[in-house]
TILOBA-213176 format. One record per residue (C-alpha): residue number from 1; x, y, z. Coordinates in pm, 1 decimal, always signed. Layout:
N
ATOM resi        X        Y        Z
ATOM  NUM        X        Y        Z
...
END
This chain:
457
ATOM resi        X        Y        Z
ATOM    1   -240.6  -6157.5   -352.5
ATOM    2    +47.3  -6337.8   -522.0
ATOM    3   +389.2  -6195.1   -458.1
ATOM    4   +504.8  -6217.5   -824.4
ATOM    5   +235.4  -5970.3   -939.0
ATOM    6    +25.9  -6225.2  -1119.8
ATOM    7   -352.0  -6241.4  -1118.4
ATOM    8   -514.7  -6226.8   -775.9
ATOM    9   -632.7  -6560.5   -648.8
ATOM   10   -977.4  -6636.2   -788.6
ATOM   11  -1240.3  -6587.2   -516.1
ATOM   12  -1028.5  -6333.8   -322.0
ATOM   13  -1269.7  -6052.9   -424.3
ATOM   14  -1410.4  -5957.1    -84.5
ATOM   15  -1379.3  -5577.9    -61.6
ATOM   16  -1232.2  -5420.5   +248.2
ATOM   17  -1402.4  -5137.1   +434.4
ATOM   18  -1149.6  -4906.0   +262.4
ATOM   19  -1245.2  -5044.2    -82.5
ATOM   20  -1607.3  -4970.9     -5.4
ATOM   21  -1530.3  -4622.1   +118.9
ATOM   22  -1330.7  -4544.0   -199.9
ATOM   23  -1611.4  -4672.5   -420.3
ATOM   24  -1870.1  -4463.8   -231.5
ATOM   25  -1649.6  -4154.2   -284.8
ATOM   26  -1609.3  -4245.5   -660.1
ATOM   27  -1991.8  -4261.4   -684.3
ATOM   28  -2019.0  -3909.8   -530.2
ATOM   29  -1759.5  -3784.3   -775.9
ATOM   30  -1953.0  -3937.0  -1071.3
ATOM   31  -2279.8  -3790.9   -949.7
ATOM   32  -2122.3  -3443.3   -951.1
ATOM   33  -1973.2  -3504.5  -1292.5
ATOM   34  -2254.9  -3556.1  -1547.8
ATOM   35  -2045.5  -3408.3  -1829.4
ATOM   36  -1678.2  -3349.3  -1912.6
ATOM   37  -1717.1  -2982.9  -1808.8
ATOM   38  -1830.2  -3087.6  -1466.3
ATOM   39  -1551.1  -3341.3  -1439.9
ATOM   40  -1292.9  -3076.2  -1513.8
ATOM   41  -1454.7  -2836.5  -1269.0
ATOM   42  -1451.8  -3095.2   -988.7
ATOM   43  -1090.9  -3188.9  -1045.4
ATOM   44  -1003.6  -2818.4  -1055.0
ATOM   45  -1172.8  -2773.0   -715.0
ATOM   46   -970.9  -3063.8   -566.0
ATOM   47   -649.4  -2916.0   -699.7
ATOM   48   -717.1  -2578.0   -556.7
ATOM   49   -810.6  -2739.2   -219.9
ATOM   50   -471.3  -2913.0   -226.9
ATOM   51   -283.8  -2588.2   -281.0
ATOM   52   -233.5  -2590.2   -659.6
ATOM   53   -212.0  -2263.2   -853.4
ATOM   54   -413.3  -2223.7  -1172.3
ATOM   55   -222.7  -2102.7  -1475.5
ATOM   56   -375.4  -1945.0  -1779.7
ATOM   57   -254.2  -2042.1  -2128.5
ATOM   58   -296.4  -1684.4  -2252.5
ATOM   59    -56.3  -1544.7  -1993.3
ATOM   60   +307.8  -1597.6  -1912.4
ATOM   61   +397.6  -1870.1  -1662.3
ATOM   62   +630.4  -1797.8  -1372.0
ATOM   63   +719.2  -2133.0  -1230.9
ATOM   64   +911.7  -2201.3   -908.8
ATOM   65  +1088.1  -2502.8   -765.5
ATOM   66   +852.0  -2700.4   -541.5
ATOM   67   +556.0  -2529.2   -712.2
ATOM   68   +215.8  -2694.7   -770.9
ATOM   69    +27.9  -2587.1  -1081.4
ATOM   70   -258.9  -2680.2  -1319.1
ATOM   71   -409.6  -2545.3  -1638.5
ATOM   72   -755.8  -2588.9  -1791.7
ATOM   73   -836.7  -2580.7  -2159.4
ATOM   74  -1192.1  -2535.4  -2294.2
ATOM   75  -1320.6  -2578.3  -1939.0
ATOM   76  -1321.3  -2958.1  -2015.5
ATOM   77   -954.2  -3072.1  -2006.1
ATOM   78   -712.6  -3040.0  -1711.7
ATOM   79   -338.2  -3086.8  -1675.9
ATOM   80   -176.2  -3059.2  -1335.6
ATOM   81   +190.5  -3097.6  -1236.5
ATOM   82   +439.6  -3059.3   -952.0
ATOM   83   +785.8  -2907.9   -991.8
ATOM   84  +1061.5  -3079.1   -787.2
ATOM   85  +1301.2  -2883.0   -569.3
ATOM   86  +1594.0  -3041.1   -748.3
ATOM   87  +1675.7  -3061.8  -1114.3
ATOM   88  +1453.6  -3323.9  -1277.3
ATOM   89  +1524.6  -3580.9  -1542.0
ATOM   90  +1180.9  -3626.4  -1711.1
ATOM   91   +801.5  -3648.3  -1668.9
ATOM   92   +587.8  -3914.8  -1516.5
ATOM   93   +256.1  -3864.8  -1694.5
ATOM   94    -79.9  -4037.1  -1632.7
ATOM   95   -377.3  -3956.5  -1861.9
ATOM   96   -741.5  -4045.7  -1872.3
ATOM   97  -1050.0  -3892.7  -2026.3
ATOM   98  -1351.9  -3716.8  -1876.6
ATOM   99  -1615.3  -3756.1  -2148.2
ATOM  100  -1862.6  -4043.4  -2207.6
ATOM  101  -2097.8  -4138.3  -2482.8
ATOM  102  -2422.6  -3949.6  -2458.9
ATOM  103  -2688.4  -3761.8  -2655.9
ATOM  104  -2609.7  -3399.9  -2734.5
ATOM  105  -2886.6  -3151.4  -2758.3
ATOM  106  -2905.2  -2982.1  -3099.6
ATOM  107  -2958.2  -2612.9  -3166.3
ATOM  108  -3326.7  -2510.0  -3174.2
ATOM  109  -3405.3  -2834.3  -2995.8
ATOM  110  -3778.2  -2842.4  -2938.3
ATOM  111  -4004.9  -3050.8  -3157.1
ATOM  112  -4380.0  -3083.0  -3122.2
ATOM  113  -4533.1  -3433.8  -3144.9
ATOM  114  -4900.5  -3493.9  -3225.6
ATOM  115  -4989.8  -3183.7  -3028.5
ATOM  116  -4953.8  -3407.0  -2713.0
ATOM  117  -4580.1  -3384.4  -2636.7
ATOM  118  -4273.7  -3169.1  -2660.8
ATOM  119  -3952.7  -3350.9  -2758.6
ATOM  120  -3588.4  -3260.5  -2774.6
ATOM  121  -3389.5  -3294.9  -3093.1
ATOM  122  -3065.9  -3477.1  -3009.3
ATOM  123  -2772.8  -3650.1  -3178.9
ATOM  124  -2528.4  -3916.9  -3068.1
ATOM  125  -2200.4  -3823.2  -2910.2
ATOM  126  -1965.2  -4118.6  -2922.3
ATOM  127  -2031.2  -4489.9  -2977.4
ATOM  128  -2294.4  -4587.5  -2729.7
ATOM  129  -2514.5  -4881.1  -2635.3
ATOM  130  -2852.7  -4734.2  -2726.1
ATOM  131  -3113.6  -4969.1  -2579.7
ATOM  132  -3031.0  -4900.2  -2207.8
ATOM  133  -3124.8  -4530.2  -2265.2
ATOM  134  -3495.2  -4614.2  -2294.6
ATOM  135  -3738.3  -4577.3  -2005.4
ATOM  136  -3493.5  -4412.4  -1768.7
ATOM  137  -3523.0  -4082.8  -1586.3
ATOM  138  -3292.3  -3842.2  -1769.7
ATOM  139  -3186.5  -3483.4  -1732.6
ATOM  140  -2965.1  -3215.0  -1901.1
ATOM  141  -2628.5  -3080.3  -1803.2
ATOM  142  -2340.0  -2904.8  -1970.5
ATOM  143  -2208.2  -2556.1  -2017.0
ATOM  144  -2350.1  -2221.1  -2118.1
ATOM  145  -2179.5  -1908.6  -2248.5
ATOM  146  -2337.7  -1606.2  -2094.2
ATOM  147  -2298.2  -1267.9  -2255.8
ATOM  148  -2283.5   -943.9  -2066.4
ATOM  149  -2213.7   -673.3  -2324.7
ATOM  150  -1890.7   -774.6  -2494.7
ATOM  151  -1789.4  -1013.9  -2210.3
ATOM  152  -1851.3  -1382.9  -2247.6
ATOM  153  -1844.3  -1607.7  -1944.2
ATOM  154  -1868.8  -1988.3  -1917.6
ATOM  155  -2112.0  -2118.7  -1667.4
ATOM  156  -2188.4  -2481.6  -1578.1
ATOM  157  -2553.4  -2596.8  -1566.9
ATOM  158  -2718.1  -2913.2  -1436.7
ATOM  159  -3094.1  -2940.5  -1423.9
ATOM  160  -3076.3  -3148.7  -1108.6
ATOM  161  -3412.8  -3318.2  -1135.1
ATOM  162  -3588.2  -3583.7  -1342.9
ATOM  163  -3668.0  -3384.4  -1656.2
ATOM  164  -3708.7  -3610.9  -1959.2
ATOM  165  -3734.1  -3975.4  -2080.6
ATOM  166  -3711.1  -4171.9  -2401.5
ATOM  167  -4012.2  -4407.7  -2405.0
ATOM  168  -4004.3  -4753.0  -2560.1
ATOM  169  -4269.1  -4863.4  -2807.0
ATOM  170  -4499.2  -5120.1  -2643.9
ATOM  171  -4448.9  -5487.1  -2739.3
ATOM  172  -4813.1  -5483.8  -2871.6
ATOM  173  -4708.1  -5230.9  -3141.5
ATOM  174  -4374.4  -5396.4  -3230.1
ATOM  175  -4398.9  -5774.9  -3200.2
ATOM  176  -4039.5  -5805.2  -3324.8
ATOM  177  -3893.8  -5580.2  -3053.9
ATOM  178  -3730.3  -5877.1  -2872.9
ATOM  179  -3584.1  -6021.2  -3193.8
ATOM  180  -3327.2  -5750.6  -3244.0
ATOM  181  -3382.6  -5386.2  -3327.6
ATOM  182  -3198.0  -5128.7  -3530.8
ATOM  183  -3254.8  -4782.4  -3392.3
ATOM  184  -3292.0  -4463.1  -3587.0
ATOM  185  -3168.5  -4183.6  -3358.0
ATOM  186  -3365.8  -3911.3  -3538.2
ATOM  187  -3688.1  -4102.8  -3500.7
ATOM  188  -3655.1  -4346.2  -3206.8
ATOM  189  -3433.1  -4165.3  -2951.1
ATOM  190  -3590.6  -3822.9  -2902.8
ATOM  191  -3674.7  -3766.9  -2538.6
ATOM  192  -4003.6  -3614.4  -2412.5
ATOM  193  -3958.7  -3314.5  -2182.8
ATOM  194  -4329.3  -3235.1  -2132.6
ATOM  195  -4669.0  -3204.4  -2283.4
ATOM  196  -4752.2  -3000.8  -2593.5
ATOM  197  -4820.5  -2705.6  -2365.0
ATOM  198  -4451.3  -2704.0  -2261.3
ATOM  199  -4328.1  -2602.3  -2607.5
ATOM  200  -4101.3  -2299.2  -2594.1
ATOM  201  -3995.3  -2353.9  -2225.3
ATOM  202  -3681.9  -2559.2  -2262.1
ATOM  203  -3433.6  -2272.8  -2254.1
ATOM  204  -3624.3  -2115.2  -1967.8
ATOM  205  -3559.1  -2430.9  -1765.9
ATOM  206  -3190.8  -2424.1  -1855.5
ATOM  207  -3161.6  -2049.5  -1769.1
ATOM  208  -3331.4  -2102.2  -1435.4
ATOM  209  -3099.0  -2389.7  -1345.9
ATOM  210  -2798.8  -2174.7  -1435.7
ATOM  211  -2919.2  -1865.8  -1248.4
ATOM  212  -2929.9  -1642.3  -1553.1
ATOM  213  -3180.2  -1497.4  -1801.8
ATOM  214  -3254.3  -1680.6  -2115.7
ATOM  215  -3176.7  -1368.2  -2323.4
ATOM  216  -2819.6  -1367.4  -2188.5
ATOM  217  -2743.1  -1723.7  -2312.0
ATOM  218  -2512.5  -1683.3  -2617.7
ATOM  219  -2413.6  -2044.7  -2663.7
ATOM  220  -2451.1  -2387.7  -2508.2
ATOM  221  -2308.8  -2737.9  -2506.1
ATOM  222  -2581.9  -2950.7  -2342.5
ATOM  223  -2604.2  -3333.6  -2298.9
ATOM  224  -2857.1  -3583.5  -2172.2
ATOM  225  -2747.9  -3789.5  -1872.3
ATOM  226  -2900.0  -4073.9  -1675.1
ATOM  227  -3042.3  -3997.2  -1335.5
ATOM  228  -3016.6  -4363.7  -1220.5
ATOM  229  -2812.6  -4349.4   -898.5
ATOM  230  -2490.8  -4549.1   -881.6
ATOM  231  -2482.6  -4851.8   -651.4
ATOM  232  -2251.3  -5096.3   -476.6
ATOM  233  -2403.0  -5448.1   -495.0
ATOM  234  -2337.3  -5822.9   -510.1
ATOM  235  -2323.1  -6113.3   -266.5
ATOM  236  -2001.0  -5962.0   -122.7
ATOM  237  -2072.8  -5606.8   -226.4
ATOM  238  -1799.2  -5662.8   -483.3
ATOM  239  -1953.8  -5470.6   -775.6
ATOM  240  -2007.2  -5104.2   -853.0
ATOM  241  -2254.4  -4986.4  -1112.4
ATOM  242  -2300.7  -4633.5  -1249.8
ATOM  243  -2293.9  -4419.9  -1557.6
ATOM  244  -1961.7  -4280.5  -1673.1
ATOM  245  -1736.4  -4554.4  -1518.8
ATOM  246  -1566.9  -4538.9  -1855.0
ATOM  247  -1364.8  -4334.8  -1787.5
ATOM  248  -1432.8  -4152.0  -1463.8
ATOM  249  -1323.5  -4457.0  -1264.2
ATOM  250   -977.1  -4410.0  -1412.8
ATOM  251   -986.0  -4032.4  -1398.0
ATOM  252  -1081.1  -4044.3  -1027.8
ATOM  253   -819.5  -4305.5   -951.7
ATOM  254   -541.2  -4113.0  -1130.7
ATOM  255   -637.4  -3793.0   -959.0
ATOM  256   -636.1  -3945.7   -615.2
ATOM  257   -303.4  -4116.3   -679.6
ATOM  258   -159.6  -3789.2   -802.4
ATOM  259   -273.1  -3591.1   -497.7
ATOM  260   -174.1  -3854.9   -242.8
ATOM  261   +169.3  -3946.1   -394.8
ATOM  262   +483.6  -3859.9   -204.5
ATOM  263   +733.4  -3603.4   -317.8
ATOM  264   +929.6  -3682.1   -636.3
ATOM  265  +1265.8  -3512.9   -662.8
ATOM  266  +1374.7  -3681.3   -989.7
ATOM  267  +1074.1  -3629.1  -1217.1
ATOM  268   +778.3  -3402.7  -1269.6
ATOM  269   +451.9  -3579.7  -1194.7
ATOM  270   +183.1  -3482.2  -1451.5
ATOM  271   -190.2  -3558.7  -1442.7
ATOM  272   -383.7  -3511.7  -1770.8
ATOM  273   -761.0  -3552.3  -1805.4
ATOM  274   -862.9  -3498.1  -2166.5
ATOM  275  -1201.7  -3436.2  -2328.5
ATOM  276  -1339.7  -3579.8  -2654.5
ATOM  277  -1173.2  -3925.7  -2637.7
ATOM  278  -1509.8  -4083.6  -2728.3
ATOM  279  -1514.6  -3896.5  -3063.6
ATOM  280  -1151.0  -3948.7  -3165.2
ATOM  281   -972.3  -3681.7  -2953.7
ATOM  282   -937.3  -3449.0  -3255.2
ATOM  283  -1019.9  -3126.4  -3083.1
ATOM  284   -822.2  -2837.7  -2931.6
ATOM  285   -873.2  -2995.6  -2591.9
ATOM  286   -836.6  -3359.3  -2693.0
ATOM  287   -537.5  -3593.6  -2676.2
ATOM  288   -479.4  -3526.2  -3047.0
ATOM  289   -423.3  -3155.8  -2976.1
ATOM  290   -108.2  -2964.7  -2877.3
ATOM  291   -227.2  -2937.2  -2510.7
ATOM  292     +4.1  -3186.7  -2344.3
ATOM  293   +302.5  -3087.4  -2556.7
ATOM  294   +244.0  -2719.1  -2489.9
ATOM  295   +229.2  -2775.9  -2114.7
ATOM  296   +547.1  -2989.0  -2106.6
ATOM  297   +735.7  -2735.4  -2314.4
ATOM  298   +623.8  -2447.9  -2099.3
ATOM  299   +721.5  -2633.0  -1782.9
ATOM  300  +1078.5  -2662.9  -1918.2
ATOM  301  +1109.1  -2309.3  -2049.1
ATOM  302   +926.9  -2167.7  -1744.7
ATOM  303  +1205.4  -2297.9  -1532.7
ATOM  304  +1471.4  -2125.7  -1742.8
ATOM  305  +1577.2  -2428.3  -1947.4
ATOM  306  +1600.1  -2438.5  -2321.6
ATOM  307  +1446.4  -2620.5  -2622.7
ATOM  308  +1711.9  -2889.3  -2616.6
ATOM  309  +1614.6  -2980.2  -2260.5
ATOM  310  +1256.9  -3045.0  -2373.7
ATOM  311  +1373.2  -3326.3  -2605.1
ATOM  312  +1615.5  -3462.4  -2344.5
ATOM  313  +1361.5  -3476.7  -2068.0
ATOM  314  +1086.7  -3621.7  -2283.2
ATOM  315  +1317.4  -3910.6  -2372.9
ATOM  316  +1344.3  -3988.9  -1999.8
ATOM  317   +973.8  -3979.4  -1949.1
ATOM  318   +690.3  -4233.3  -1915.9
ATOM  319   +314.3  -4220.0  -1976.0
ATOM  320    +24.4  -4427.4  -1851.1
ATOM  321   -288.6  -4411.6  -2067.9
ATOM  322   -568.8  -4522.6  -1848.1
ATOM  323   -906.7  -4614.4  -2004.5
ATOM  324  -1126.3  -4898.9  -1884.9
ATOM  325  -1098.4  -5249.1  -2030.4
ATOM  326  -1342.8  -5524.1  -2117.9
ATOM  327  -1393.3  -5791.6  -1851.5
ATOM  328  -1482.4  -6135.9  -1965.3
ATOM  329  -1862.2  -6139.5  -1994.4
ATOM  330  -2061.5  -6398.6  -1782.2
ATOM  331  -2301.6  -6482.4  -2068.0
ATOM  332  -2084.3  -6441.8  -2373.8
ATOM  333  -1735.1  -6549.4  -2267.2
ATOM  334  -1652.8  -6653.4  -2627.9
ATOM  335  -1627.6  -6280.6  -2720.7
ATOM  336  -1307.2  -6263.8  -2516.6
ATOM  337   -962.2  -6378.0  -2626.7
ATOM  338   -920.8  -6753.7  -2550.0
ATOM  339   -634.6  -6687.3  -2300.6
ATOM  340   -634.3  -6318.0  -2192.6
ATOM  341   -973.4  -6272.5  -2010.9
ATOM  342   -966.0  -5997.1  -1750.1
ATOM  343  -1179.0  -6052.2  -1442.2
ATOM  344  -1340.6  -5787.9  -1225.0
ATOM  345  -1165.5  -5731.0   -891.0
ATOM  346   -848.7  -5911.7   -998.5
ATOM  347   -626.2  -5618.2  -1075.3
ATOM  348   -522.8  -5353.7  -1324.6
ATOM  349   -546.9  -5458.1  -1692.0
ATOM  350   -250.3  -5400.9  -1928.4
ATOM  351   -378.4  -5368.0  -2286.7
ATOM  352   -198.6  -5488.2  -2602.2
ATOM  353   -265.2  -5463.4  -2978.2
ATOM  354    -38.2  -5564.8  -3262.1
ATOM  355   -164.9  -5278.1  -3474.3
ATOM  356    -79.9  -5028.3  -3194.9
ATOM  357   -435.9  -4923.5  -3111.6
ATOM  358   -281.4  -4969.4  -2764.6
ATOM  359    +68.2  -4841.3  -2710.0
ATOM  360   +200.3  -5112.9  -2477.6
ATOM  361   +527.7  -5271.4  -2594.7
ATOM  362   +793.6  -5482.5  -2428.2
ATOM  363   +959.9  -5183.1  -2263.4
ATOM  364   +649.9  -5015.8  -2126.3
ATOM  365   +504.1  -5346.7  -2005.0
ATOM  366   +826.5  -5427.7  -1816.7
ATOM  367   +850.8  -5081.9  -1658.9
ATOM  368   +484.8  -5070.4  -1555.5
ATOM  369   +480.9  -5424.7  -1419.8
ATOM  370   +771.7  -5331.3  -1197.3
ATOM  371   +574.8  -5035.2  -1070.1
ATOM  372   +277.2  -5261.1   -987.9
ATOM  373   +506.9  -5504.7   -820.0
ATOM  374   +644.9  -5224.6   -604.8
ATOM  375   +291.6  -5116.2   -523.4
ATOM  376   +177.6  -5471.4   -439.8
ATOM  377    -98.3  -5444.7   -695.4
ATOM  378   -199.8  -5748.1   -918.2
ATOM  379   -220.1  -5716.0  -1296.8
ATOM  380   -398.4  -5885.1  -1585.9
ATOM  381   -355.2  -5881.8  -1964.5
ATOM  382   -611.0  -5786.1  -2231.1
ATOM  383   -597.6  -5859.7  -2604.7
ATOM  384   -883.4  -5864.7  -2849.1
ATOM  385   -977.5  -6182.1  -3027.2
ATOM  386   -765.7  -6211.0  -3339.6
ATOM  387  -1080.9  -6209.1  -3553.4
ATOM  388  -1244.1  -5908.5  -3374.7
ATOM  389  -1156.5  -5546.9  -3414.9
ATOM  390  -1130.5  -5364.0  -3090.0
ATOM  391  -1148.5  -5002.8  -2987.7
ATOM  392   -858.7  -4764.3  -2919.3
ATOM  393   -787.9  -4488.1  -2664.1
ATOM  394   -588.0  -4175.9  -2618.1
ATOM  395   -238.8  -4321.9  -2567.2
ATOM  396   -140.7  -4378.4  -2933.4
ATOM  397   -312.6  -4052.1  -3040.5
ATOM  398   -123.5  -3848.7  -2776.6
ATOM  399   +206.4  -4013.7  -2877.8
ATOM  400   +183.9  -3853.1  -3218.1
ATOM  401   +245.4  -3514.3  -3041.2
ATOM  402   +452.3  -3624.3  -2736.9
ATOM  403   +654.0  -3933.2  -2825.6
ATOM  404   +757.8  -4130.6  -2519.3
ATOM  405   +735.5  -4476.3  -2370.8
ATOM  406   +364.1  -4543.3  -2295.1
ATOM  407   +159.1  -4821.3  -2149.8
ATOM  408   -216.4  -4860.7  -2200.6
ATOM  409   -403.7  -4982.0  -1896.9
ATOM  410   -761.2  -4999.9  -1763.4
ATOM  411   -989.3  -5139.7  -1497.2
ATOM  412  -1207.6  -5435.9  -1605.0
ATOM  413  -1574.9  -5358.2  -1661.3
ATOM  414  -1895.7  -5487.6  -1813.2
ATOM  415  -2146.7  -5304.7  -2038.5
ATOM  416  -1894.5  -5052.1  -2167.0
ATOM  417  -2068.7  -4744.5  -2325.0
ATOM  418  -2397.1  -4815.4  -2155.5
ATOM  419  -2549.6  -4541.9  -1938.3
ATOM  420  -2519.6  -4795.1  -1659.1
ATOM  421  -2188.0  -4983.3  -1645.7
ATOM  422  -2043.3  -5230.9  -1400.7
ATOM  423  -1693.5  -5265.6  -1254.2
ATOM  424  -1515.5  -5386.8   -944.1
ATOM  425  -1501.6  -5226.7   -598.9
ATOM  426  -1152.2  -5346.0   -531.6
ATOM  427  -1006.7  -5226.2   -864.3
ATOM  428  -1042.6  -4857.6   -800.4
ATOM  429   -839.8  -4895.1   -482.1
ATOM  430   -577.5  -5091.9   -680.0
ATOM  431   -542.0  -4802.7   -927.0
ATOM  432   -493.8  -4542.8   -657.2
ATOM  433   -231.1  -4754.5   -491.5
ATOM  434    -47.2  -4805.3   -815.3
ATOM  435    -55.4  -4436.8   -908.1
ATOM  436    +83.8  -4326.4   -578.7
ATOM  437   +392.4  -4532.7   -655.3
ATOM  438   +394.8  -4428.2  -1020.0
ATOM  439   +394.1  -4057.6   -949.5
ATOM  440   +680.3  -4097.3   -702.0
ATOM  441   +902.1  -4284.2   -953.9
ATOM  442  +1131.2  -4175.5  -1233.3
ATOM  443  +1270.2  -4339.8  -1545.6
ATOM  444  +1605.0  -4261.6  -1708.1
ATOM  445  +1684.0  -4341.0  -2067.0
ATOM  446  +2048.2  -4441.6  -2047.9
ATOM  447  +2085.3  -4512.5  -2421.1
ATOM  448  +2117.3  -4825.9  -2639.8
ATOM  449  +1785.3  -4958.5  -2528.1
ATOM  450  +1859.0  -4935.3  -2159.0
ATOM  451  +1634.8  -4772.7  -1894.2
ATOM  452  +1665.8  -4728.3  -1523.1
ATOM  453  +1356.7  -4703.4  -1303.5
ATOM  454  +1400.5  -4548.8   -960.2
ATOM  455  +1158.1  -4510.9   -663.5
ATOM  456  +1151.5  -4249.4   -394.5
ATOM  457  +1184.2  -4451.3    -72.3
END
């Protein structure tokens, strides 16, 4: 690794035993997190295990110095934070998202087909690569609302077995199949769950998996997910493949960095995992909601400070928006920018866009590169081709509600938005290492375009 925080030396991608161990743990986390609801639940469990107290938005918050807290909204978004013992100057925030593109099960989902099959009526959630969904073992997971009289309780569900599949049409019946295909979701993407004799049994299967009676289910948010196990592979075991790497690789890395970071007496470390990034974040639990702003304001007021302090401390804050980035493709390298071509296992990617689809600017780049330098972690740059429109993420959306210096980053990957994506074994470890330093640092806005970054030694 180069000392000046440039790209890692090409070919230096042999994972260490620790890199492999981290990736194996990431795959276990992803396996337990087939939906954003499960992701939030698993992060909640880790926070409780680490001694964090859960707060409820509908009740008053009594915060104490040195306290550890978290709050969940909609059972699918989580924000956690630590209060320093001393007076603090601002917030060090890192955010990712817990949702991924998938097929959502519609209401009244069962459809008979030719008397021979029972299918599920589904619709797209997010912008996905469709073709990899065919001919895979799939199942259903999500949340239910169970009613007991006038009481409504959320319950997670995962039918933890191979339940359904979307079959391809044989090449004999579509001779143009390998010449490019436009898919009609309503016609081509409906999964089979059983024979015609199975009609009327879908909600029975869901109720059994959730340990409740079908009659008690008052509402549901259910999604298809791929059952293909994640794997570590390659000549040097340098690659990791799985569903949901975008963005659970970042969510996992941020969470581990947050929990493993040392004490910070100058700033409040904040971990935010949002839902609904893949559909624009415009929900009560998305980055385009009041969630983050509400939590930051309540931290300040919950410690006996006033509204003026909220603005002051936000000005001396910093945010990392972490969402995976496109690696240069082995077969289509011309789709990448001629110069900025991130490589798997060569470090954290800093993302830029002139139209501010990514928030990185000169200030946030300089600050974050210094953090990576301190952590001994290599970095790379990503920009879209100038003649290609790219995607966006939650950083610029969140900044509408909480305006502060923000950098957009990610880990390089292939096949983004496929149900089976590929990334680097070393890069998850890089992110954890960087976040441990980030959450121990603080940034002071000293006015007139001047900032001071400090590290807890």
